[in-house]
N, C-alpha and C positions, 0 to 999 in steps of 0.2 A: 235921473235915478230910475231904477227899475220899478215898474208898477206893482210888482209882487211884494216889494219891501215897504211900499207906502200904503197900499190898500188892503184891507182885510174885510171879510164878510161881516155882516151884523151878527150879534150873539145868537139870534134864533137860527142862523144857518149852521151853527156849531152843534145843533141837536143831533145831526147825523153822525158826527164824529163821536159824540158822547154815546150814541146808540151802539156804535162799533165797539167802543171800550166796554160797555155793559155786556154785550154779547160775548166778547172775548173772556171777560171775567166769569160769566155764567158757564161758558164752555170749559174753562180751566177748573172751576169748582166742580162742575158736573163730572169731569174726568177723574178728579180726585176722589169723589164719592163712588164712582164706578170702581176705581182701584181698591177702595176700602171695602165696599159691600159686595162686589161681584168677584173680584180677584183676591179678596181677603188680605190685602196689604194694609195693615194697620198703620195709621199715621203716628209719627213720633211727636213729642211735645212741640218741637219747633215747627213741624208741619201744621199742627193745629193752630199755632200762633199765626203762621203765615195765612191761613184761611181767614182769620179775623181781619187781617189787613186787606185781603182780596175783597172781603165783604165791604170794607170801608171804601175801597175804590169803586166797587159796584154800586153802592148807595150814592156816592158822589156822582157817578156817571148817570144814574137814573134821575137824580135831581137835575143834572145838566140837560137831560132829554125833556123833562116835563116842566121845569120851573125856571130855568135860567134864561130870562128874556132881556136882561140888562147887562152892561159890561161889568158892573159891580158884582152881580150875581155870578157871572162867568168866572170872575177872579176868585170869588169865595169858593165856588165849586172846584176850581182848579187847585186852590190851596188845600182843600180837604182831600182831594185825590193825591196831591203831592205828599202830604203828611202821611197818608196811608202807605203810599209807595215807599217812602223813606223808612217807615217801620218795617215794611216787608223786605226792603233791601238789607236792613240790619239783621233781621232774623234769618233770611236766606243766606246772607253772607256768613253768619256764624255757623250755620249748618254746613255750608260748603267747606269752611275752615275745619270744622270737626271731621268731615269726611276725608280731608287730605292730611290729617295728623298721622304720624307714625303710630302703629298699633299699640306700642307701649305707653303712649301719651293720651290715648282716648279715655275720657272719663268712664267710670263704671256705669252700667245701666241701672236706671232707677226702677221703682216698683210700678210706675205707670200713673197716668193722669187720674184715673178713678180713685186710686189709693190716696193721691195727693189731695184731691178734693174732699175726701171723706175724713182725712186724718191730720191735715195741716191747716194753719191759718190761711186765709185767702191771699194775703200779700206774699206769703212764702210760696204758695202755689204759683202766683203770677211770676215771681222771681225765677222759679224753676222752669216755667213755660218759656221764658226768654233766654234762659241759660242753656237748656237742653241737657241731654245726658248721652250715654254711650249708644242708646238706640238711634239717636240722631246721626251718628257717624256711619251707620250701616247703609249700604247701597244695595237695594233689591231690584232696581229697575233702571234701565238706561235706554235712551233714544238718541241716535246719532252721536253716541259717545258721551252724552251728558246725563247726569243723574236728575232725579226730580228736583232736588234742591238747586242744582245748577240751572235747570230750565226755569225754575221759579225766579231765580236771580235775574235771568235774562228778561223775563216778563216784567218784573218790578222796575228794571231799568227803562224798558219801553214805556211803561205807564208813567214813570217819573218824568221822562222827556216829554211825553204828551201833555202831562199836567203843567209842566213849565211853559210849554208853548201856549197853552190856554191862559195861564196866569199872566204872561207878558205880551199877549196879542194886543196890538194897537187898534184903536178905533179907525174906521174908514175915514180917509181924508177926502173932504169935498173938493172938487176941482172947480 
């Protein structure tokens, strides 16, 4: 059998991998804030929700860097990252779906997050954050033909696959 399928590094060696994930999340969030505050591209409700899931992955990755010294800790951190990535996949997937709807099927634009927070119960605001509105269907930016939501979906897939790898990584087999 191939040595790569039987032997894996100890959990402490995974710190570098978690650091790369943390830096990737920091870069993605940083670019999102750049678009918001420098380019004045306001995030829609689904974009804001995706940011929370990026924070979840980033926090899990940071824990993986500083605290995950056992296989159990690695698996717990991997599970936290996976749950955040799945939440991000769901919200980014919904936004991509909204962006590809025919114009006559796009929901109407809502009044905005600030209005929701000030005038609606918290649970209703949360529901609206996950549902999105017509603002979420608008595409104001593309890179290599993909919208922000589509890139976000790609990144959440990458983070989910990484988290699955960490979750199911086997202990090093002694020879």
